[in-house]
N, CA and C atoms of all chains as a GROMACS GRO file, in nm:
protein
  621
    1UNK      N    1  -4.750  21.332  12.782
    1UNK     CA    2  -4.598  21.283  12.823
    1UNK      C    3  -4.529  21.339  12.920
    2UNK      N    4  -4.406  21.212  12.964
    2UNK     CA    5  -4.323  21.300  13.098
    2UNK      C    6  -4.209  21.319  13.072
    3UNK      N    7  -4.145  21.349  13.140
    3UNK     CA    8  -3.998  21.337  13.138
    3UNK      C    9  -3.992  21.398  13.287
    4UNK      N   10  -3.796  21.410  13.236
    4UNK     CA   11  -3.740  21.410  13.346
    4UNK      C   12  -3.644  21.554  13.333
    5UNK      N   13  -3.698  21.578  13.323
    5UNK     CA   14  -3.696  21.739  13.336
    5UNK      C   15  -3.598  21.795  13.475
    6UNK      N   16  -3.716  21.733  13.555
    6UNK     CA   17  -3.660  21.852  13.684
    6UNK      C   18  -3.545  21.779  13.756
    7UNK      N   19  -3.585  21.617  13.764
    7UNK     CA   20  -3.499  21.553  13.827
    7UNK      C   21  -3.332  21.564  13.745
    8UNK      N   22  -3.348  21.613  13.618
    8UNK     CA   23  -3.179  21.603  13.516
    8UNK      C   24  -3.128  21.757  13.619
    9UNK      N   25  -3.285  21.874  13.597
    9UNK     CA   26  -3.217  21.966  13.684
    9UNK      C   27  -3.160  21.956  13.801
   10UNK      N   28  -3.242  21.896  13.904
   10UNK     CA   29  -3.235  21.869  13.997
   10UNK      C   30  -3.006  21.830  14.024
   11UNK      N   31  -2.997  21.723  13.918
   11UNK     CA   32  -2.953  21.643  13.992
   11UNK      C   33  -2.792  21.746  13.944
   12UNK      N   34  -2.768  21.841  13.847
   12UNK     CA   35  -2.700  21.955  13.799
   12UNK      C   36  -2.652  22.062  13.868
   13UNK      N   37  -2.727  22.101  13.959
   13UNK     CA   38  -2.738  22.196  14.048
   13UNK      C   39  -2.843  22.378  13.960
   14UNK      N   40  -2.922  22.344  13.854
   14UNK     CA   41  -2.937  22.481  13.782
   14UNK      C   42  -3.021  22.498  13.880
   15UNK      N   43  -3.109  22.628  13.826
   15UNK     CA   44  -3.171  22.678  13.881
   15UNK      C   45  -3.275  22.762  13.733
   16UNK      N   46  -3.414  22.710  13.800
   16UNK     CA   47  -3.530  22.727  13.688
   16UNK      C   48  -3.457  22.907  13.605
   17UNK      N   49  -3.439  22.943  13.684
   17UNK     CA   50  -3.414  23.084  13.626
   17UNK      C   51  -3.312  23.085  13.464
   18UNK      N   52  -3.184  22.974  13.582
   18UNK     CA   53  -3.128  22.984  13.457
   18UNK      C   54  -3.149  22.873  13.357
   19UNK      N   55  -3.198  22.798  13.352
   19UNK     CA   56  -3.258  22.742  13.262
   19UNK      C   57  -3.339  22.794  13.159
   20UNK      N   58  -3.387  22.908  13.205
   20UNK     CA   59  -3.529  22.940  13.147
   20UNK      C   60  -3.437  23.052  13.030
   21UNK      N   61  -3.395  23.113  13.160
   21UNK     CA   62  -3.222  23.224  13.115
   21UNK      C   63  -3.160  23.127  12.950
   22UNK      N   64  -3.131  23.010  12.972
   22UNK     CA   65  -3.077  22.981  12.838
   22UNK      C   66  -3.149  22.894  12.734
   23UNK      N   67  -3.284  22.922  12.777
   23UNK     CA   68  -3.354  22.856  12.606
   23UNK      C   69  -3.414  22.967  12.543
   24UNK      N   70  -3.427  23.055  12.647
   24UNK     CA   71  -3.482  23.165  12.608
   24UNK      C   72  -3.613  23.152  12.613
   25UNK      N   73  -3.685  23.125  12.694
   25UNK     CA   74  -3.842  23.060  12.700
   25UNK      C   75  -3.841  23.185  12.962
   26UNK      N   76  -3.953  23.128  12.909
   26UNK     CA   77  -4.054  23.195  13.042
   26UNK      C   78  -3.925  23.168  13.152
   27UNK      N   79  -4.018  23.115  13.289
   27UNK     CA   80  -3.939  23.048  13.395
   27UNK      C   81  -4.093  22.998  13.453
   28UNK      N   82  -4.247  23.022  13.380
   28UNK     CA   83  -4.336  22.994  13.352
   28UNK      C   84  -4.345  22.863  13.283
   29UNK      N   85  -4.311  22.860  13.198
   29UNK     CA   86  -4.203  22.735  13.088
   29UNK      C   87  -4.181  22.606  13.094
   30UNK      N   88  -4.030  22.675  13.174
   30UNK     CA   89  -4.002  22.561  13.273
   30UNK      C   90  -4.037  22.500  13.380
   31UNK      N   91  -4.120  22.540  13.418
   31UNK     CA   92  -4.209  22.465  13.562
   31UNK      C   93  -4.335  22.366  13.500
   32UNK      N   94  -4.399  22.495  13.407
   32UNK     CA   95  -4.537  22.416  13.342
   32UNK      C   96  -4.425  22.272  13.235
   33UNK      N   97  -4.332  22.269  13.216
   33UNK     CA   98  -4.283  22.175  13.133
   33UNK      C   99  -4.270  22.056  13.240
   34UNK      N  100  -4.216  22.043  13.326
   34UNK     CA  101  -4.170  22.028  13.439
   34UNK      C  102  -4.274  21.939  13.510
   35UNK      N  103  -4.388  22.019  13.510
   35UNK     CA  104  -4.526  21.980  13.629
   35UNK      C  105  -4.585  21.883  13.507
   36UNK      N  106  -4.578  21.860  13.373
   36UNK     CA  107  -4.585  21.764  13.262
   36UNK      C  108  -4.753  21.818  13.205
   37UNK      N  109  -4.798  22.025  13.211
   37UNK     CA  110  -4.876  22.035  13.207
   37UNK      C  111  -4.885  22.082  13.063
   38UNK      N  112  -4.760  22.142  13.024
   38UNK     CA  113  -4.675  22.197  12.926
   38UNK      C  114  -4.606  22.070  12.840
   39UNK      N  115  -4.668  21.999  12.722
   39UNK     CA  116  -4.575  21.913  12.641
   39UNK      C  117  -4.480  22.015  12.532
   40UNK      N  118  -4.359  22.015  12.442
   40UNK     CA  119  -4.303  22.117  12.459
   40UNK      C  120  -4.272  22.095  12.294
   41UNK      N  121  -4.233  22.180  12.211
   41UNK     CA  122  -4.200  22.182  12.030
   41UNK      C  123  -4.098  22.104  12.010
   42UNK      N  124  -4.068  22.077  11.922
   42UNK     CA  125  -3.966  22.040  11.904
   42UNK      C  126  -3.835  22.072  11.896
   43UNK      N  127  -3.868  22.197  11.853
   43UNK     CA  128  -3.737  22.256  11.869
   43UNK      C  129  -3.711  22.255  11.994
   44UNK      N  130  -3.780  22.314  12.095
   44UNK     CA  131  -3.729  22.400  12.251
   44UNK      C  132  -3.721  22.228  12.278
   45UNK      N  133  -3.740  22.107  12.243
   45UNK     CA  134  -3.703  21.936  12.287
   45UNK      C  135  -3.614  21.927  12.303
   46UNK      N  136  -3.528  21.960  12.155
   46UNK     CA  137  -3.418  22.034  12.095
   46UNK      C  138  -3.285  22.084  12.134
   47UNK      N  139  -3.345  22.236  12.195
   47UNK     CA  140  -3.318  22.293  12.282
   47UNK      C  141  -3.270  22.265  12.418
   48UNK      N  142  -3.364  22.183  12.512
   48UNK     CA  143  -3.351  22.116  12.576
   48UNK      C  144  -3.216  22.018  12.613
   49UNK      N  145  -3.262  21.861  12.486
   49UNK     CA  146  -3.152  21.827  12.526
   49UNK      C  147  -3.031  21.839  12.468
   50UNK      N  148  -2.994  21.975  12.411
   50UNK     CA  149  -2.814  21.951  12.367
   50UNK      C  150  -2.790  22.056  12.465
   51UNK      N  151  -2.886  22.169  12.578
   51UNK     CA  152  -2.835  22.178  12.707
   51UNK      C  153  -2.780  22.096  12.817
   52UNK      N  154  -2.845  21.989  12.800
   52UNK     CA  155  -2.780  21.877  12.898
   52UNK      C  156  -2.723  21.784  12.806
   53UNK      N  157  -2.710  21.819  12.696
   53UNK     CA  158  -2.564  21.706  12.638
   53UNK      C  159  -2.671  21.582  12.602
   54UNK      N  160  -2.776  21.558  12.577
   54UNK     CA  161  -2.842  21.406  12.627
   54UNK      C  162  -2.888  21.365  12.481
   55UNK      N  163  -2.995  21.280  12.447
   55UNK     CA  164  -3.037  21.339  12.330
   55UNK      C  165  -3.200  21.289  12.462
   56UNK      N  166  -3.300  21.359  12.265
   56UNK     CA  167  -3.487  21.384  12.331
   56UNK      C  168  -3.515  21.280  12.473
   57UNK      N  169  -3.452  21.174  12.370
   57UNK     CA  170  -3.609  21.033  12.427
   57UNK      C  171  -3.511  20.997  12.610
   58UNK      N  172  -3.395  21.047  12.622
   58UNK     CA  173  -3.328  21.019  12.761
   58UNK      C  174  -3.452  21.186  12.842
   59UNK      N  175  -3.484  21.239  12.784
   59UNK     CA  176  -3.581  21.290  12.863
   59UNK      C  177  -3.696  21.293  12.896
   60UNK      N  178  -3.782  21.287  12.745
   60UNK     CA  179  -3.934  21.275  12.768
   60UNK      C  180  -3.927  21.190  12.724
   61UNK      N  181  -4.022  21.134  12.791
   61UNK     CA  182  -4.116  20.919  12.766
   61UNK      C  183  -4.197  21.007  12.708
   62UNK      N  184  -4.185  20.888  12.591
   62UNK     CA  185  -4.354  20.866  12.472
   62UNK      C  186  -4.412  20.761  12.501
   63UNK      N  187  -4.567  20.807  12.521
   63UNK     CA  188  -4.654  20.715  12.562
   63UNK      C  189  -4.813  20.732  12.510
   64UNK      N  190  -4.766  20.668  12.389
   64UNK     CA  191  -4.906  20.601  12.353
   64UNK      C  192  -5.004  20.685  12.403
   65UNK      N  193  -5.134  20.726  12.342
   65UNK     CA  194  -5.251  20.769  12.375
   65UNK      C  195  -5.344  20.656  12.388
   66UNK      N  196  -5.410  20.646  12.510
   66UNK     CA  197  -5.473  20.565  12.535
   66UNK      C  198  -5.712  20.548  12.432
   67UNK      N  199  -5.699  20.507  12.325
   67UNK     CA  200  -5.863  20.520  12.312
   67UNK      C  201  -5.961  20.562  12.408
   68UNK      N  202  -3.397  24.660  10.537
   68UNK     CA  203  -3.423  24.719  10.649
   68UNK      C  204  -3.519  24.863  10.668
   69UNK      N  205  -3.670  24.805  10.698
   69UNK     CA  206  -3.726  24.954  10.668
   69UNK      C  207  -3.684  25.073  10.768
   70UNK      N  208  -3.745  25.163  10.712
   70UNK     CA  209  -3.628  25.245  10.776
   70UNK      C  210  -3.780  25.330  10.866
   71UNK      N  211  -3.765  25.352  11.018
   71UNK     CA  212  -3.870  25.397  11.086
   71UNK      C  213  -3.949  25.502  11.089
   72UNK      N  214  -4.044  25.528  11.113
   72UNK     CA  215  -4.106  25.678  11.047
   72UNK      C  216  -4.056  25.773  11.207
   73UNK      N  217  -4.006  25.743  11.282
   73UNK     CA  218  -3.953  25.789  11.424
   73UNK      C  219  -3.839  25.766  11.488
   74UNK      N  220  -3.714  25.829  11.455
   74UNK     CA  221  -3.613  25.768  11.560
   74UNK      C  222  -3.647  25.726  11.686
   75UNK      N  223  -3.636  25.620  11.740
   75UNK     CA  224  -3.587  25.575  11.868
   75UNK      C  225  -3.498  25.625  11.976
   76UNK      N  226  -3.489  25.767  11.919
   76UNK     CA  227  -3.430  25.882  12.032
   76UNK      C  228  -3.466  25.988  12.111
   77UNK      N  229  -3.384  25.959  12.225
   77UNK     CA  230  -3.479  26.094  12.389
   77UNK      C  231  -3.544  26.241  12.246
   78UNK      N  232  -3.425  26.306  12.207
   78UNK     CA  233  -3.468  26.362  12.131
   78UNK      C  234  -3.643  26.372  12.004
   79UNK      N  235  -3.630  26.298  11.953
   79UNK     CA  236  -3.734  26.207  11.915
   79UNK      C  237  -3.867  26.263  11.990
   80UNK      N  238  -3.879  26.157  12.086
   80UNK     CA  239  -4.009  26.157  12.111
   80UNK      C  240  -3.939  26.267  12.197
   81UNK      N  241  -3.873  26.331  12.295
   81UNK     CA  242  -3.897  26.498  12.315
   81UNK      C  243  -4.020  26.619  12.241
   82UNK      N  244  -3.912  26.616  12.080
   82UNK     CA  245  -4.045  26.656  12.010
   82UNK      C  246  -4.124  26.668  11.961
   83UNK      N  247  -4.214  26.547  11.988
   83UNK     CA  248  -4.351  26.447  11.997
   83UNK      C  249  -4.388  26.505  12.099
   84UNK      N  250  -4.365  26.530  12.233
   84UNK     CA  251  -4.458  26.542  12.279
   84UNK      C  252  -4.466  26.716  12.311
   85UNK      N  253  -4.424  26.780  12.312
   85UNK     CA  254  -4.391  26.934  12.246
   85UNK      C  255  -4.461  26.956  12.160
   86UNK      N  256  -4.489  26.964  12.041
   86UNK     CA  257  -4.546  26.978  11.881
   86UNK      C  258  -4.685  26.936  12.008
   87UNK      N  259  -4.703  26.770  12.045
   87UNK     CA  260  -4.862  26.807  12.105
   87UNK      C  261  -4.902  26.806  12.164
   88UNK      N  262  -4.831  26.865  12.290
   88UNK     CA  263  -4.836  26.999  12.333
   88UNK      C  264  -4.885  27.111  12.377
   89UNK      N  265  -4.811  27.115  12.162
   89UNK     CA  266  -4.848  27.306  12.101
   89UNK      C  267  -5.054  27.257  12.088
   90UNK      N  268  -4.970  27.146  12.007
   90UNK     CA  269  -5.173  27.123  11.908
   90UNK      C  270  -5.237  27.152  12.069
   91UNK      N  271  -5.289  27.032  12.125
   91UNK     CA  272  -5.362  27.032  12.264
   91UNK      C  273  -5.408  27.248  12.280
   92UNK      N  274  -5.242  27.264  12.345
   92UNK     CA  275  -5.299  27.379  12.429
   92UNK      C  276  -5.401  27.520  12.319
   93UNK      N  277  -5.356  27.510  12.189
   93UNK     CA  278  -5.295  27.580  12.102
   93UNK      C  279  -5.513  27.585  12.069
   94UNK      N  280  -5.560  27.421  12.111
   94UNK     CA  281  -5.678  27.352  12.078
   94UNK      C  282  -5.754  27.442  12.169
   95UNK      N  283  -5.771  27.380  12.337
   95UNK     CA  284  -5.782  27.480  12.438
   95UNK      C  285  -5.803  27.607  12.437
   96UNK      N  286  -5.728  27.701  12.421
   96UNK     CA  287  -5.690  27.826  12.386
   96UNK      C  288  -5.771  27.910  12.300
   97UNK      N  289  -5.816  27.785  12.152
   97UNK     CA  290  -5.871  27.890  12.040
   97UNK      C  291  -6.015  27.775  12.086
   98UNK      N  292  -6.066  27.683  12.166
   98UNK     CA  293  -6.177  27.658  12.201
   98UNK      C  294  -6.272  27.750  12.334
   99UNK      N  295  -6.174  27.757  12.354
   99UNK     CA  296  -6.210  27.891  12.517
   99UNK      C  297  -6.246  28.053  12.465
  100UNK      N  298  -6.185  28.080  12.345
  100UNK     CA  299  -6.237  28.210  12.272
  100UNK      C  300  -6.304  28.209  12.189
  101UNK      N  301  -6.377  28.027  12.164
  101UNK     CA  302  -6.491  28.006  12.124
  101UNK      C  303  -6.492  28.027  11.990
  102UNK      N  304  -6.335  27.934  11.862
  102UNK     CA  305  -6.338  27.909  11.795
  102UNK      C  306  -6.354  27.780  11.776
  103UNK      N  307  -6.453  27.720  11.808
  103UNK     CA  308  -6.461  27.554  11.842
  103UNK      C  309  -6.528  27.501  11.605
  104UNK      N  310  -6.437  27.401  11.594
  104UNK     CA  311  -6.464  27.390  11.493
  104UNK      C  312  -6.360  27.240  11.446
  105UNK      N  313  -6.492  27.152  11.323
  105UNK     CA  314  -6.372  27.026  11.381
  105UNK      C  315  -6.270  26.927  11.369
  106UNK      N  316  -6.202  27.112  11.227
  106UNK     CA  317  -6.041  27.119  11.228
  106UNK      C  318  -5.965  27.106  11.328
  107UNK      N  319  -6.049  27.169  11.454
  107UNK     CA  320  -5.999  27.218  11.613
  107UNK      C  321  -5.960  27.087  11.643
  108UNK      N  322  -6.094  27.036  11.655
  108UNK     CA  323  -6.097  26.872  11.742
  108UNK      C  324  -6.021  26.836  11.742
  109UNK      N  325  -5.948  26.771  11.565
  109UNK     CA  326  -5.795  26.693  11.515
  109UNK      C  327  -5.710  26.720  11.567
  110UNK      N  328  -5.738  26.876  11.554
  110UNK     CA  329  -5.591  26.825  11.564
  110UNK      C  330  -5.544  26.862  11.693
  111UNK      N  331  -5.681  26.857  11.810
  111UNK     CA  332  -5.634  26.840  11.953
  111UNK      C  333  -5.605  26.690  11.981
  112UNK      N  334  -5.700  26.589  11.910
  112UNK     CA  335  -5.665  26.423  11.879
  112UNK      C  336  -5.550  26.412  11.846
  113UNK      N  337  -5.503  26.528  11.758
  113UNK     CA  338  -5.366  26.443  11.689
  113UNK      C  339  -5.267  26.539  11.821
  114UNK      N  340  -5.280  26.610  11.897
  114UNK     CA  341  -5.207  26.657  11.969
  114UNK      C  342  -5.176  26.555  12.095
  115UNK      N  343  -5.375  26.529  12.114
  115UNK     CA  344  -5.274  26.397  12.210
  115UNK      C  345  -5.213  26.264  12.189
  116UNK      N  346  -5.266  26.216  12.075
  116UNK     CA  347  -5.170  26.140  12.025
  116UNK      C  348  -5.076  26.142  12.065
  117UNK      N  349  -5.010  26.247  11.933
  117UNK     CA  350  -4.796  26.306  11.986
  117UNK      C  351  -4.807  26.244  12.130
  118UNK      N  352  -4.824  26.338  12.142
  118UNK     CA  353  -4.790  26.339  12.353
  118UNK      C  354  -4.780  26.253  12.367
  119UNK      N  355  -4.931  26.099  12.371
  119UNK     CA  356  -4.916  25.985  12.408
  119UNK      C  357  -4.760  25.876  12.350
  120UNK      N  358  -4.743  25.951  12.235
  120UNK     CA  359  -4.622  25.866  12.159
  120UNK      C  360  -4.524  25.908  12.157
  121UNK      N  361  -4.485  26.040  12.225
  121UNK     CA  362  -4.322  26.109  12.345
  121UNK      C  363  -4.368  26.026  12.448
  122UNK      N  364  -4.473  26.046  12.580
  122UNK     CA  365  -4.498  25.933  12.645
  122UNK      C  366  -4.404  25.843  12.678
  123UNK      N  367  -4.469  25.721  12.655
  123UNK     CA  368  -4.487  25.640  12.596
  123UNK      C  369  -4.338  25.568  12.548
  124UNK      N  370  -4.284  25.629  12.467
  124UNK     CA  371  -4.118  25.621  12.361
  124UNK      C  372  -4.036  25.699  12.451
  125UNK      N  373  -4.089  25.786  12.551
  125UNK     CA  374  -3.968  25.789  12.659
  125UNK      C  375  -3.864  25.655  12.760
  126UNK      N  376  -4.089  25.678  12.798
  126UNK     CA  377  -4.106  25.507  12.900
  126UNK      C  378  -3.998  25.451  12.831
  127UNK      N  379  -4.031  25.348  12.720
  127UNK     CA  380  -3.971  25.279  12.630
  127UNK      C  381  -3.809  25.288  12.698
  128UNK      N  382  -3.750  25.436  12.592
  128UNK     CA  383  -3.601  25.413  12.618
  128UNK      C  384  -3.542  25.414  12.782
  129UNK      N  385  -3.654  25.464  12.885
  129UNK     CA  386  -3.608  25.420  13.056
  129UNK      C  387  -3.611  25.325  13.029
  130UNK      N  388  -3.680  25.228  12.993
  130UNK     CA  389  -3.638  25.079  13.082
  130UNK      C  390  -3.503  25.050  13.124
  131UNK      N  391  -3.513  24.893  13.175
  131UNK     CA  392  -3.342  24.892  13.124
  131UNK      C  393  -3.285  24.765  13.059
  132UNK      N  394  -3.210  24.778  12.944
  132UNK     CA  395  -3.187  24.678  12.838
  132UNK      C  396  -3.211  24.555  12.926
  133UNK      N  397  -3.185  24.454  13.016
  133UNK     CA  398  -3.250  24.376  13.066
  133UNK      C  399  -3.381  24.345  13.091
  134UNK      N  400  -3.448  24.478  13.077
  134UNK     CA  401  -3.605  24.368  13.106
  134UNK      C  402  -3.628  24.420  12.992
  135UNK      N  403  -3.583  24.472  12.887
  135UNK     CA  404  -3.691  24.432  12.664
  135UNK      C  405  -3.607  24.323  12.712
  136UNK      N  406  -3.506  24.185  12.720
  136UNK     CA  407  -3.472  24.146  12.677
  136UNK      C  408  -3.566  23.967  12.757
  137UNK      N  409  -3.597  24.034  12.816
  137UNK     CA  410  -3.766  24.011  12.918
  137UNK      C  411  -3.880  23.997  12.864
  138UNK      N  412  -3.917  24.100  12.840
  138UNK     CA  413  -3.992  24.150  12.736
  138UNK      C  414  -3.997  24.065  12.653
  139UNK      N  415  -3.867  24.026  12.537
  139UNK     CA  416  -3.892  23.992  12.446
  139UNK      C  417  -3.937  23.851  12.462
  140UNK      N  418  -3.828  23.803  12.573
  140UNK     CA  419  -3.820  23.684  12.610
  140UNK      C  420  -3.982  23.645  12.610
  141UNK      N  421  -4.064  23.653  12.724
  141UNK     CA  422  -4.193  23.674  12.659
  141UNK      C  423  -4.259  23.681  12.590
  142UNK      N  424  -4.232  23.804  12.498
  142UNK     CA  425  -4.389  23.766  12.420
  142UNK      C  426  -4.323  23.648  12.323
  143UNK      N  427  -4.242  23.605  12.290
  143UNK     CA  428  -4.204  23.504  12.165
  143UNK      C  429  -4.234  23.386  12.254
  144UNK      N  430  -4.202  23.380  12.368
  144UNK     CA  431  -4.192  23.208  12.446
  144UNK      C  432  -4.295  23.104  12.375
  145UNK      N  433  -4.236  23.022  12.412
  145UNK     CA  434  -4.360  22.879  12.239
  145UNK      C  435  -4.487  22.874  12.341
  146UNK      N  436  -4.528  22.902  12.487
  146UNK     CA  437  -4.607  22.866  12.554
  146UNK      C  438  -4.742  22.983  12.608
  147UNK      N  439  -4.667  23.094  12.606
  147UNK     CA  440  -4.708  23.186  12.535
  147UNK      C  441  -4.811  23.269  12.422
  148UNK      N  442  -4.723  23.179  12.332
  148UNK     CA  443  -4.803  23.181  12.226
  148UNK      C  444  -4.863  23.114  12.237
  149UNK      N  445  -4.868  22.982  12.191
  149UNK     CA  446  -4.993  22.949  12.202
  149UNK      C  447  -5.098  22.957  12.304
  150UNK      N  448  -5.037  23.008  12.454
  150UNK     CA  449  -5.135  23.010  12.546
  150UNK      C  450  -5.247  23.161  12.472
  151UNK      N  451  -5.179  23.214  12.406
  151UNK     CA  452  -5.306  23.327  12.275
  151UNK      C  453  -5.316  23.328  12.161
  152UNK      N  454  -5.234  23.158  12.155
  152UNK     CA  455  -5.406  23.152  12.014
  152UNK      C  456  -5.460  23.068  12.065
  153UNK      N  457  -5.514  22.954  12.189
  153UNK     CA  458  -5.605  22.920  12.283
  153UNK      C  459  -5.677  23.103  12.285
  154UNK      N  460  -5.676  23.153  12.325
  154UNK     CA  461  -5.710  23.290  12.374
  154UNK      C  462  -5.851  23.339  12.251
  155UNK      N  463  -5.792  23.364  12.154
  155UNK     CA  464  -5.816  23.375  12.016
  155UNK      C  465  -5.935  23.339  11.946
  156UNK      N  466  -5.879  23.229  12.006
  156UNK     CA  467  -5.976  23.070  11.894
  156UNK      C  468  -6.072  23.099  11.993
  157UNK      N  469  -6.060  23.095  12.134
  157UNK     CA  470  -6.180  23.053  12.281
  157UNK      C  471  -6.290  23.267  12.216
  158UNK      N  472  -6.187  23.355  12.243
  158UNK     CA  473  -6.286  23.484  12.216
  158UNK      C  474  -6.388  23.456  12.036
  159UNK      N  475  -6.307  23.437  11.949
  159UNK     CA  476  -6.390  23.358  11.864
  159UNK      C  477  -6.562  23.345  11.832
  160UNK      N  478  -6.504  23.195  11.994
  160UNK     CA  479  -6.667  23.158  11.987
  160UNK      C  480  -6.779  23.250  12.089
  161UNK      N  481  -6.683  23.280  12.181
  161UNK     CA  482  -6.728  23.370  12.295
  161UNK      C  483  -6.847  23.546  12.239
  162UNK      N  484  -6.764  23.596  12.137
  162UNK     CA  485  -6.768  23.717  12.074
  162UNK      C  486  -6.888  23.612  11.897
  163UNK      N  487  -6.873  23.555  11.927
  163UNK     CA  488  -7.067  23.493  11.785
  163UNK      C  489  -7.109  23.454  11.904
  164UNK      N  490  -7.112  23.411  12.007
  164UNK     CA  491  -7.242  23.382  12.107
  164UNK      C  492  -7.255  23.505  12.190
  165UNK      N  493  -7.246  23.661  12.168
  165UNK     CA  494  -7.214  23.743  12.237
  165UNK      C  495  -7.312  23.808  12.127
  166UNK      N  496  -7.274  23.784  11.964
  166UNK     CA  497  -7.332  23.840  11.868
  166UNK      C  498  -7.511  23.721  11.834
  167UNK      N  499  -7.515  23.608  11.862
  167UNK     CA  500  -7.656  23.578  11.909
  167UNK      C  501  -7.760  23.703  11.993
  168UNK      N  502  -7.688  23.647  12.128
  168UNK     CA  503  -7.778  23.678  12.150
  168UNK      C  504  -7.815  23.802  12.158
  169UNK      N  505  -7.743  23.940  12.081
  169UNK     CA  506  -7.715  24.075  12.049
  169UNK      C  507  -7.862  24.042  11.992
  170UNK      N  508  -7.869  23.904  11.857
  170UNK     CA  509  -8.000  23.960  11.751
  170UNK      C  510  -8.091  23.900  11.756
  171UNK      N  511  -8.097  23.766  11.952
  171UNK     CA  512  -8.219  23.798  11.939
  171UNK      C  513  -8.270  23.840  12.038
  172UNK      N  514  -8.242  23.964  12.118
  172UNK     CA  515  -8.271  24.132  12.158
  172UNK      C  516  -8.293  24.166  12.053
  173UNK      N  517  -8.293  24.207  11.960
  173UNK     CA  518  -8.322  24.283  11.865
  173UNK      C  519  -8.399  24.209  11.787
  174UNK      N  520  -8.490  24.086  11.786
  174UNK     CA  521  -8.587  24.036  11.789
  174UNK      C  522  -8.637  24.020  11.826
  175UNK      N  523  -8.656  24.004  11.960
  175UNK     CA  524  -8.760  24.024  12.038
  175UNK      C  525  -8.816  24.169  12.114
  176UNK      N  526  -8.770  24.309  12.024
  176UNK     CA  527  -8.746  24.406  12.072
  176UNK      C  528  -8.895  24.489  11.890
  177UNK      N  529  -8.828  24.356  11.841
  177UNK     CA  530  -8.903  24.386  11.737
  177UNK      C  531  -8.771  24.467  11.622
  178UNK      N  532  -8.668  24.522  11.660
  178UNK     CA  533  -8.584  24.565  11.581
  178UNK      C  534  -8.498  24.522  11.399
  179UNK      N  535  -8.560  24.566  11.391
  179UNK     CA  536  -8.531  24.403  11.284
  179UNK      C  537  -8.432  24.519  11.145
  180UNK      N  538  -8.424  24.608  11.232
  180UNK     CA  539  -8.278  24.629  11.072
  180UNK      C  540  -8.161  24.684  11.192
  181UNK      N  541  -8.177  24.723  11.285
  181UNK     CA  542  -8.030  24.600  11.324
  181UNK      C  543  -7.967  24.536  11.334
  182UNK      N  544  -8.114  24.386  11.350
  182UNK     CA  545  -8.103  24.329  11.430
  182UNK      C  546  -8.032  24.229  11.211
  183UNK      N  547  -8.046  24.280  11.141
  183UNK     CA  548  -7.985  24.290  10.994
  183UNK      C  549  -7.859  24.304  11.004
  184UNK      N  550  -7.828  24.462  11.061
  184UNK     CA  551  -7.679  24.482  11.101
  184UNK      C  552  -7.562  24.425  11.097
  185UNK      N  553  -7.666  24.335  11.243
  185UNK     CA  554  -7.616  24.266  11.351
  185UNK      C  555  -7.517  24.102  11.308
  186UNK      N  556  -7.654  24.048  11.170
  186UNK     CA  557  -7.641  23.968  11.084
  186UNK      C  558  -7.558  23.968  11.046
  187UNK      N  559  -7.566  24.044  10.992
  187UNK     CA  560  -7.446  24.109  10.869
  187UNK      C  561  -7.306  24.126  10.929
  188UNK      N  562  -7.285  24.130  11.045
  188UNK     CA  563  -7.156  24.113  11.089
  188UNK      C  564  -7.073  23.987  11.137
  189UNK      N  565  -7.197  23.905  11.200
  189UNK     CA  566  -7.138  23.766  11.293
  189UNK      C  567  -7.106  23.707  11.128
  190UNK      N  568  -7.212  23.770  10.971
  190UNK     CA  569  -7.215  23.674  10.857
  190UNK      C  570  -7.066  23.705  10.826
  191UNK      N  571  -6.988  23.816  10.843
  191UNK     CA  572  -6.833  23.884  10.867
  191UNK      C  573  -6.755  23.818  10.878
  192UNK      N  574  -6.784  23.797  11.003
  192UNK     CA  575  -6.723  23.775  11.129
  192UNK      C  576  -6.644  23.564  11.081
  193UNK      N  577  -6.784  23.488  11.097
  193UNK     CA  578  -6.756  23.366  11.039
  193UNK      C  579  -6.676  23.385  10.906
  194UNK      N  580  -6.788  23.459  10.818
  194UNK     CA  581  -6.653  23.488  10.680
  194UNK      C  582  -6.465  23.485  10.744
  195UNK      N  583  -6.509  23.533  10.794
  195UNK     CA  584  -6.319  23.654  10.804
  195UNK      C  585  -6.235  23.519  10.859
  196UNK      N  586  -6.333  23.414  10.985
  196UNK     CA  587  -6.231  23.270  10.999
  196UNK      C  588  -6.235  23.227  10.922
  197UNK      N  589  -6.319  23.178  10.820
  197UNK     CA  590  -6.300  23.103  10.764
  197UNK      C  591  -6.225  23.093  10.634
  198UNK      N  592  -6.210  23.239  10.618
  198UNK     CA  593  -6.129  23.304  10.488
  198UNK      C  594  -5.965  23.335  10.601
  199UNK      N  595  -5.915  23.324  10.672
  199UNK     CA  596  -5.808  23.319  10.708
  199UNK      C  597  -5.810  23.180  10.822
  200UNK      N  598  -5.834  23.063  10.804
  200UNK     CA  599  -5.848  22.919  10.857
  200UNK      C  600  -5.797  22.891  10.685
  201UNK      N  601  -5.878  22.943  10.514
  201UNK     CA  602  -5.869  22.864  10.486
  201UNK      C  603  -5.632  22.950  10.379
  202UNK      N  604  -5.623  23.016  10.463
  202UNK     CA  605  -5.499  23.112  10.422
  202UNK      C  606  -5.404  23.014  10.468
  203UNK      N  607  -5.440  22.984  10.662
  203UNK     CA  608  -5.317  22.934  10.689
  203UNK      C  609  -5.341  22.791  10.667
  204UNK      N  610  -5.385  22.703  10.624
  204UNK     CA  611  -5.433  22.547  10.580
  204UNK      C  612  -5.278  22.590  10.464
  205UNK      N  613  -5.355  22.689  10.374
  205UNK     CA  614  -5.286  22.687  10.264
  205UNK      C  615  -5.081  22.690  10.289
  206UNK      N  616  -5.068  22.790  10.383
  206UNK     CA  617  -4.946  22.864  10.387
  206UNK      C  618  -4.891  22.753  10.511
  207UNK      N  619  -4.957  22.675  10.616
  207UNK     CA  620  -4.853  22.567  10.690
  207UNK      C  621  -4.843  22.464  10.651
   0.00000   0.00000   0.00000
C-alpha cells in the first residue's frame, strides 16, 4: 500500500519525532510507514488521518494485489 | 487494581537490598565456618535475588519520567509488537529444527532413552503450539 505520509508531513513542517510522539508510536514506525515497508493497522491509519485532519484515503492509497 | 507485592518506593528497594546483602553475607560466613547445607545455599540464592530486585528497582526509580514514557511507547508500538510476534513464530520452527537435529544425533549415537525424552519434548512443543493456536482461534 502506497501513502503520501512523507509529503503531507513535510508540507506541514512536522518532524518525524513530533508525529511519532503525537501518535504514541516509535520514530522507526513513522520512517517505515513513509518508506512503504510497513502497512499500519486500521486504528493507526485513523489516528494519522485525525492528526492531519484528513480522510484515510487521502493519505493511504489502496492498490489491489495482483496474483 | 491488584495491590503490588513490593511498594515502588526507594525505601522498599533499599530494604530489599539490605536484606539480600545480610543473607548473602551470612551465607558466606557460615560456609567459611564449615556449616554448608542446602538451606544455606537456598538462603544465599534468595539473598542474591533480593539484592538484584532491590538494585533493579532503584535504577528504575532513578530513570527519568520521559524515558519511562518512551520505553512504554517502544514496548506498545504496533510495528514492534508485530516484529516480536514474527520473531516468536520463527523461533518456534528454529527450536523444532534444533530438537530434530538433537534426535538425529542421539539416534546416530544409539542413545535411545535421551532420544525418547527429546521426542517427548518435541511433542510437547508442537502440542502447546496447536493448543495456543486453537485458543487464539476462538478468542480473536
